[in-house]
DSSP file (Angstrom, degrees, kcal/mol; ACC not computed):
  #  RESIDUE AA STRUCTURE BP1 BP2  ACC     N-H-->O    O-->H-N    N-H-->O    O-->H-N    TCO  KAPPA ALPHA  PHI   PSI    X-CA   Y-CA   Z-CA
    1    1 A X              0   0    0      0, 0.0     2,-0.1     0, 0.0     0, 0.0   0.000 360.0 360.0 360.0 132.1  -19.5   71.5  -85.1
    2    2 A X        -     0   0    0      2,-0.0     2,-0.3     0, 0.0     0, 0.0  -0.466 360.0-167.2 -74.1 146.5  -16.7   73.1  -83.1
    3    3 A X        -     0   0    0     -2,-0.1     2,-0.5     2,-0.0    29,-0.2  -0.966  10.4-142.1-129.8 150.6  -15.7   71.7  -79.8
    4    4 A X  E     -a   32   0A   0     27,-3.3    29,-2.8    -2,-0.3     2,-0.8  -0.958   5.4-157.9-121.2 125.5  -13.4   73.4  -77.3
    5    5 A X  E     -a   33   0A   0     -2,-0.5    29,-0.2    27,-0.2     2,-0.2  -0.888  27.9-144.6 -97.8 107.5  -10.8   71.7  -75.1
    6    6 A X  E     -a   34   0A   0     27,-3.3    29,-0.6    -2,-0.8     2,-0.2  -0.480   4.8-143.3 -81.3 141.9  -10.3   74.1  -72.3
    7    7 A X    >>  -     0   0    0     -2,-0.2     4,-1.4    27,-0.1     3,-0.5  -0.548  30.8-105.4 -92.8 163.8   -7.0   74.8  -70.6
    8    8 A X  H 3> S+     0   0    0      1,-0.2     4,-2.9    -2,-0.2     5,-0.2   0.801 114.9  68.2 -60.6 -28.0   -6.6   75.4  -66.9
    9    9 A X  H 3> S+     0   0    0      1,-0.2     4,-2.5     2,-0.2    -1,-0.2   0.928 101.2  44.2 -60.0 -46.9   -6.0   79.1  -67.6
   10   10 A X  H <> S+     0   0    0     -3,-0.5     4,-2.2     2,-0.2    -1,-0.2   0.870 114.6  50.2 -68.8 -34.3   -9.6   79.7  -68.8
   11   11 A X  H  X S+     0   0    0     -4,-1.4     4,-2.5     2,-0.2    -2,-0.2   0.918 111.3  47.9 -68.2 -42.1  -11.0   77.7  -65.9
   12   12 A X  H  X S+     0   0    0     -4,-2.9     4,-1.6     2,-0.2    -2,-0.2   0.912 111.2  51.5 -63.5 -42.1   -8.9   79.7  -63.4
   13   13 A X  H  <>S+     0   0    0     -4,-2.5     5,-2.7    -5,-0.2    -1,-0.2   0.919 109.7  50.4 -59.3 -43.1   -9.9   82.9  -65.0
   14   14 A X  H ><5S+     0   0    0     -4,-2.2     3,-1.8     1,-0.2    -2,-0.2   0.935 110.2  48.6 -59.8 -47.2  -13.6   81.8  -64.7
   15   15 A X  H 3<5S+     0   0    0     -4,-2.5    -1,-0.2     1,-0.3    -2,-0.2   0.750 109.1  54.7 -66.6 -23.0  -13.1   81.0  -61.0
   16   16 A X  T 3<5S-     0   0    0     -4,-1.6    -1,-0.3    -5,-0.2    -2,-0.2   0.189 121.0-109.8 -93.8  15.5  -11.5   84.4  -60.5
   17   17 A X  T < 5 +     0   0    0     -3,-1.8     2,-0.8     1,-0.2    -3,-0.2   0.822  56.8 164.1  61.8  36.3  -14.5   86.1  -62.0
   18   18 A X    >>< -     0   0    0     -5,-2.7     4,-2.1     1,-0.2     3,-0.6  -0.781  30.9-148.6 -81.8 113.3  -12.9   87.2  -65.2
   19   19 A X  H 3> S+     0   0    0     -2,-0.8     4,-3.0     1,-0.3     5,-0.2   0.815  90.1  57.8 -60.3 -35.7  -16.0   88.0  -67.3
   20   20 A X  H 3> S+     0   0    0      2,-0.2     4,-2.0     1,-0.2    -1,-0.3   0.914 110.6  43.9 -62.3 -41.4  -14.5   87.1  -70.7
   21   21 A X  H <> S+     0   0    0     -3,-0.6     4,-2.3     2,-0.2    -2,-0.2   0.935 115.6  47.5 -68.0 -45.9  -13.8   83.5  -69.5
   22   22 A X  H  X S+     0   0    0     -4,-2.1     4,-2.7     1,-0.2    -2,-0.2   0.915 112.3  49.5 -61.9 -44.1  -17.1   83.1  -67.8
   23   23 A X  H  X S+     0   0    0     -4,-3.0     4,-2.6    -5,-0.2    -1,-0.2   0.898 110.0  51.1 -63.7 -40.5  -19.0   84.5  -70.8
   24   24 A X  H  X S+     0   0    0     -4,-2.0     4,-2.0    -5,-0.2    -2,-0.2   0.937 112.8  45.5 -61.9 -46.1  -17.2   82.1  -73.1
   25   25 A X  H  X S+     0   0    0     -4,-2.3     4,-0.8     2,-0.2    -2,-0.2   0.918 113.7  49.1 -65.4 -43.0  -18.0   79.1  -71.0
   26   26 A X  H >< S+     0   0    0     -4,-2.7     3,-0.5     1,-0.2    -1,-0.2   0.921 114.3  45.7 -60.3 -44.2  -21.6   80.1  -70.5
   27   27 A X  H 3< S+     0   0    0     -4,-2.6    -1,-0.2     1,-0.2    -2,-0.2   0.839 127.8  26.4 -68.6 -33.5  -22.0   80.7  -74.3
   28   28 A X  H >X S+     0   0    0     -4,-2.0     3,-2.6    -5,-0.2     4,-0.5   0.123  77.1 127.4-118.8  19.6  -20.3   77.4  -75.3
   29   29 A X  G X< S+     0   0    0     -4,-0.8     3,-0.7    -3,-0.5    -1,-0.1   0.779  73.9  54.9 -56.3 -31.0  -20.8   75.1  -72.3
   30   30 A X  G 34 S+     0   0    0      1,-0.2    -1,-0.3    -4,-0.2    -2,-0.1   0.639 112.8  43.8 -76.3 -11.7  -22.3   72.3  -74.3
   31   31 A X  G <4 S+     0   0    0     -3,-2.6   -27,-3.3    -6,-0.2     2,-0.4   0.343  93.8 101.7-110.9   3.5  -19.2   72.3  -76.6
   32   32 A X  E <<  +a    4   0A   0     -3,-0.7     2,-0.3    -4,-0.5   -27,-0.2  -0.734  41.7 170.8 -99.9 138.9  -16.5   72.6  -73.8
   33   33 A X  E     -a    5   0A   0    -29,-2.8   -27,-3.3    -2,-0.4     2,-0.3  -0.932  16.7-151.4-136.0 158.6  -14.4   69.8  -72.5
   34   34 A X  E     -a    6   0A   0     -2,-0.3     2,-0.1   -29,-0.2   -27,-0.1  -0.971  18.6-123.2-130.3 151.7  -11.4   69.5  -70.2
   35   35 A X     >  -     0   0    0    -29,-0.6     4,-2.3    -2,-0.3     5,-0.2  -0.399  28.7-109.1 -84.1 166.6   -8.7   66.9  -70.2
   36   36 A X  H  > S+     0   0    0      1,-0.2     4,-2.3     2,-0.2     5,-0.1   0.856 121.2  54.1 -62.0 -34.9   -7.8   64.7  -67.2
   37   37 A X  H  > S+     0   0    0      2,-0.2     4,-2.5     1,-0.2    -1,-0.2   0.927 108.1  47.8 -66.6 -45.1   -4.6   66.7  -66.9
   38   38 A X  H  > S+     0   0    0      2,-0.2     4,-2.5     1,-0.2     5,-0.2   0.914 111.0  52.1 -61.8 -42.6   -6.5   70.1  -66.8
   39   39 A X  H  X S+     0   0    0     -4,-2.3     4,-2.6     1,-0.2     5,-0.2   0.933 110.9  47.3 -58.3 -46.5   -8.9   68.6  -64.2
   40   40 A X  H  X S+     0   0    0     -4,-2.3     4,-2.5     1,-0.2    -2,-0.2   0.897 110.7  52.2 -63.3 -41.0   -5.9   67.5  -62.0
   41   41 A X  H  X S+     0   0    0     -4,-2.5     4,-2.0     2,-0.2    -2,-0.2   0.933 112.9  44.1 -60.3 -46.7   -4.2   71.0  -62.4
   42   42 A X  H  X S+     0   0    0     -4,-2.5     4,-1.9     2,-0.2    -2,-0.2   0.926 114.6  48.0 -67.2 -45.2   -7.4   72.8  -61.3
   43   43 A X  H  X S+     0   0    0     -4,-2.6     4,-1.9    -5,-0.2    -1,-0.2   0.886 111.1  51.5 -64.1 -38.1   -8.1   70.5  -58.4
   44   44 A X  H  X S+     0   0    0     -4,-2.5     4,-1.6    -5,-0.2    -1,-0.2   0.895 107.4  53.7 -63.8 -40.2   -4.5   70.6  -57.2
   45   45 A X  H  < S+     0   0    0     -4,-2.0     4,-0.4     1,-0.2    -2,-0.2   0.884 108.7  48.6 -61.6 -39.3   -4.7   74.4  -57.3
   46   46 A X  H >< S+     0   0    0     -4,-1.9     3,-1.0     1,-0.2    -1,-0.2   0.874 108.9  53.2 -68.7 -36.9   -7.8   74.4  -55.1
   47   47 A X  H 3< S+     0   0    0     -4,-1.9    -1,-0.2     1,-0.2    -2,-0.2   0.815 105.1  55.7 -67.4 -29.6   -6.2   72.0  -52.6
   48   48 A X  T 3<        0   0    0     -4,-1.6    -1,-0.2     1,-0.2    -2,-0.2   0.549 360.0 360.0 -81.5  -7.4   -3.2   74.3  -52.2
   49   49 A X    <         0   0    0     -3,-1.0    -1,-0.2    -4,-0.4    -2,-0.1   0.474 360.0 360.0 -83.3 360.0   -5.3   77.3  -51.2
């Protein structure tokens, strides 16, 4: 079974309503993971807004 380690780019695209990113995550949500580094990058980006 494939598993996906998502990068901050796809998460940012999802939060910016890029349909390809959102559709990928919706289709594969049970197989998607993020690293602690990606989590920190995304949370830092939200804090800076």
